[in-house]
C-alpha positions as CSV (number, residue, x, y, z in Angstrom):
1,X,13.8,-42.5,-42.7
2,X,17.6,-42.2,-42.6
3,X,19.9,-45.1,-42.1
4,X,20.6,-46.3,-38.6
5,X,23.0,-48.8,-37.1
6,X,21.7,-52.4,-37.0
7,X,22.0,-52.7,-33.2
8,X,19.9,-49.6,-32.8
9,X,17.3,-50.9,-35.2
10,X,17.0,-54.2,-33.2
11,X,16.7,-52.2,-30.0
12,X,14.0,-50.0,-31.5
13,X,12.2,-53.1,-32.6
14,X,12.1,-54.4,-29.0
15,X,14.4,-57.3,-29.6
16,X,16.9,-56.4,-26.8
17,X,19.0,-53.6,-25.5
18,X,21.6,-52.2,-27.9
19,X,24.4,-54.0,-26.0
20,X,22.6,-57.3,-26.2
21,X,21.7,-56.7,-29.9
22,X,25.4,-56.3,-30.6
23,X,26.0,-59.8,-29.1
24,X,23.3,-61.2,-31.4
25,X,24.9,-59.6,-34.4
26,X,28.3,-61.0,-33.5
27,X,26.8,-64.4,-33.0
28,X,25.4,-64.4,-36.5
29,X,21.8,-64.4,-35.5
30,X,20.8,-61.4,-37.6
31,X,20.2,-61.2,-41.4
32,X,19.8,-58.1,-43.6
33,X,18.1,-58.7,-46.9
34,X,18.7,-62.4,-46.6
35,X,22.4,-62.2,-45.7
36,X,23.9,-62.9,-42.3
37,X,25.6,-59.7,-40.9
38,X,28.2,-59.8,-38.2
39,X,29.6,-56.2,-38.6
40,X,28.6,-53.9,-35.8
41,X,29.0,-50.9,-38.1
42,X,26.3,-52.1,-40.5
43,X,23.5,-49.6,-41.2
44,X,20.0,-50.3,-42.4
45,X,17.1,-48.3,-43.8
46,X,14.1,-49.1,-41.5
47,X,11.4,-48.8,-44.2
48,X,13.4,-50.4,-47.0
49,X,15.7,-53.2,-45.7
50,X,14.4,-56.5,-44.5
51,X,15.9,-57.4,-41.1
52,X,15.5,-60.9,-39.5
53,X,16.5,-62.1,-36.1
54,X,16.6,-65.9,-35.8
55,X,14.9,-66.0,-39.2
56,X,11.9,-64.0,-38.1
57,X,11.3,-60.6,-39.6
58,X,11.9,-57.7,-37.3
59,X,10.1,-54.4,-37.7
60,X,10.1,-51.1,-35.8
61,X,6.7,-50.3,-34.4
62,X,5.5,-46.7,-34.7
63,X,3.5,-46.8,-31.5
64,X,5.8,-46.6,-28.4
65,X,4.4,-47.9,-25.1
66,X,5.8,-47.6,-21.5
67,X,4.6,-49.9,-18.8
68,X,5.1,-50.0,-15.0
69,X,4.9,-53.4,-13.5
70,X,4.9,-54.4,-9.8
71,X,7.1,-57.5,-10.2
72,X,6.4,-60.4,-7.9
73,X,9.2,-62.6,-6.5
74,X,9.9,-65.6,-8.6
75,X,10.0,-64.0,-12.1
76,X,13.1,-63.3,-14.1
77,X,13.5,-60.1,-16.1
78,X,15.0,-61.6,-19.2
79,X,13.3,-61.8,-22.6
80,X,14.5,-65.4,-23.0
81,X,15.5,-67.7,-20.1
82,X,17.6,-70.7,-20.7
83,X,16.1,-72.5,-17.7
84,X,12.5,-71.7,-18.9
85,X,11.6,-69.9,-15.7
86,X,8.6,-67.6,-15.4
87,X,9.4,-64.2,-17.0
88,X,8.0,-60.8,-16.3
89,X,6.8,-60.9,-19.9
90,X,4.3,-63.6,-18.9
91,X,2.6,-61.0,-16.7
92,X,2.2,-58.3,-19.3
93,X,0.0,-59.4,-22.2
94,X,0.2,-56.8,-25.0
95,X,0.7,-57.2,-28.8
96,X,3.8,-55.1,-28.8
97,X,7.2,-56.8,-28.3
98,X,8.5,-55.5,-24.9
99,X,11.9,-55.5,-23.2
100,X,12.6,-54.8,-19.5
101,X,14.4,-51.6,-18.7
102,X,17.2,-52.8,-16.5
103,X,16.8,-55.8,-14.2
104,X,15.5,-57.0,-10.9
105,X,16.8,-60.3,-9.7
106,X,14.4,-63.2,-9.3
107,X,14.1,-62.7,-5.6
108,X,13.4,-59.0,-5.7
109,X,10.0,-57.5,-6.1
110,X,8.8,-54.1,-7.2
111,X,8.9,-51.4,-9.8
112,X,10.0,-52.5,-13.3
113,X,9.5,-50.6,-16.5
114,X,8.9,-52.5,-19.8
115,X,8.8,-50.8,-23.3
116,X,9.3,-51.3,-27.0
117,X,11.3,-48.0,-27.2
118,X,14.9,-48.9,-27.6
119,X,16.1,-45.3,-27.3
120,X,14.3,-45.0,-24.0
121,X,16.0,-48.2,-22.7
122,X,19.4,-46.8,-23.7
123,X,18.9,-43.5,-22.1
124,X,17.4,-44.8,-18.8
125,X,20.1,-47.5,-18.4
126,X,23.0,-45.2,-19.3
127,X,25.0,-44.3,-16.1
128,X,25.1,-40.6,-17.0
129,X,21.4,-40.1,-16.6
130,X,21.5,-41.1,-12.9
131,X,17.9,-42.3,-12.5
132,X,16.9,-42.6,-8.9
133,X,15.7,-46.1,-7.8
134,X,14.3,-46.5,-4.3
135,X,14.3,-49.8,-2.4
136,X,12.8,-51.0,0.8
137,X,15.1,-53.6,2.3
138,X,14.6,-55.8,5.4
139,X,17.8,-56.9,7.0
140,X,18.7,-59.4,9.7
141,X,20.1,-57.7,12.8
142,X,19.9,-54.2,14.1
143,X,21.6,-51.6,11.9
144,X,23.2,-48.8,13.8
145,X,23.8,-45.2,12.8
146,X,27.4,-45.8,11.9
147,X,26.5,-48.5,9.4
148,X,23.8,-46.3,7.9
149,X,26.5,-43.6,7.4
150,X,28.7,-46.2,5.6
151,X,25.8,-46.9,3.2
152,X,25.4,-43.2,2.6
153,X,29.0,-42.6,1.8
154,X,29.8,-45.7,-0.2
155,X,30.5,-49.3,0.3
156,X,33.1,-51.7,-1.2
157,X,31.0,-54.3,-3.1
158,X,34.0,-56.2,-4.5
159,X,36.5,-53.9,-6.1
160,X,34.0,-51.1,-6.5
161,X,33.0,-48.3,-4.1
162,X,29.3,-47.4,-4.5
163,X,28.3,-43.8,-5.1
164,X,26.7,-41.8,-2.2
165,X,23.2,-43.1,-1.4
166,X,20.2,-41.8,0.4
167,X,19.4,-44.1,3.4
168,X,16.9,-43.9,6.2
169,X,15.8,-46.3,8.9
170,X,12.1,-47.1,8.5
171,X,11.8,-49.6,11.4
172,X,13.8,-51.6,13.9
173,X,12.5,-54.6,15.8
174,X,14.7,-55.9,18.5
175,X,12.4,-58.7,19.3
176,X,12.5,-60.1,15.8
177,X,16.1,-58.8,15.4
178,X,15.4,-57.1,12.0
179,X,15.9,-53.6,10.5
180,X,13.9,-52.1,7.6
181,X,15.7,-49.5,5.5
182,X,14.8,-47.3,2.6
183,X,17.8,-46.9,0.2
184,X,17.8,-44.7,-2.9
185,X,20.6,-45.2,-5.4
186,X,21.1,-44.1,-9.0
187,X,23.5,-46.8,-10.1
188,X,22.6,-50.1,-11.5
189,X,25.4,-52.6,-10.6
190,X,24.4,-56.2,-10.4
191,X,22.7,-57.0,-7.1
192,X,24.0,-53.7,-5.8
193,X,21.7,-53.2,-2.8
194,X,22.2,-56.7,-1.6
195,X,25.9,-56.4,-1.9
196,X,25.9,-53.0,-0.1
197,X,24.0,-54.5,2.8
198,X,26.3,-57.5,2.9
199,X,29.2,-55.0,2.9
200,X,28.1,-53.7,6.3
201,X,27.6,-57.2,7.7
202,X,23.8,-57.7,7.3
203,X,21.9,-60.4,5.4
204,X,19.0,-59.3,3.2
205,X,15.7,-61.0,4.1
206,X,13.5,-59.1,1.7
207,X,14.1,-56.6,-1.1
208,X,11.5,-54.5,-2.9
209,X,12.0,-51.6,-5.3
210,X,9.3,-49.2,-4.4
211,X,9.9,-46.4,-6.9
212,X,11.8,-45.4,-10.1
213,X,12.4,-41.7,-10.4
214,X,9.8,-41.1,-7.7
215,X,7.1,-43.1,-9.6
216,X,5.8,-45.6,-7.0
217,X,4.1,-49.0,-7.3
218,X,2.4,-48.8,-3.9
219,X,-1.1,-48.6,-5.6
220,X,-0.3,-51.6,-7.9
221,X,-0.9,-55.1,-6.7
222,X,2.0,-57.5,-7.1
223,X,1.8,-58.9,-10.6
224,X,-0.3,-56.0,-12.0
225,X,0.8,-53.3,-14.4
226,X,-0.3,-50.0,-15.9
227,X,0.8,-47.7,-18.7
228,X,3.0,-44.8,-17.8
229,X,1.8,-41.3,-18.8
230,X,3.8,-39.0,-21.1
231,X,4.5,-36.8,-18.0
232,X,5.9,-39.9,-16.2
233,X,8.1,-40.9,-19.0
234,X,9.5,-37.3,-19.3
235,X,10.0,-37.3,-15.5
236,X,12.0,-40.5,-15.7
237,X,14.2,-39.0,-18.4
238,X,14.6,-35.8,-16.4
239,X,12.9,-33.7,-19.1
């Protein structure tokens, strides 16, 4: 196998995303053949060089797996959490080292992909691929057509105007004073849907990601997971 950049090797081995792997390298957490490496341009030969992260040998697994989890509220989507909170990795017990593809905040439920394929993570999370993510959001108050149109066209979420979104009203309940919307976006800004809704003056009561690239979790119980098929992974990548 030809030489590859160290950060790509770490991502392929399921340690973290390439961007996070770069941070680990700069922090001096990675060794190659017994030597600490802090240069991002370092290359390694996967079958020849010994790579260690935090003094543990890291190897690229030949078998790539892709898992769809219906994440419950109360779980974080980080590999390591400084506050020792429950992680989505506690819900998926497999021998492969997995990383979440993107994030859902602790108080958001729904579709989350986990994999040991670093290239897949890179492609899916890169903005140019524009992967659709569909959310069901329950808001306080009644959302009128004018505000729905604002969501569709783009909302200022703090110095950034969101790209056009698909939005439809699923339900309004004047007695309970709530509105339920379906919002589809292809961006991945931090807490974007919550900020979009706050941008039109409505507080989010509940947020659930119902689908990624049209692949739904409605037949998965909260906390349960399944393997994605080859056809589904290709669909996510737009292939």
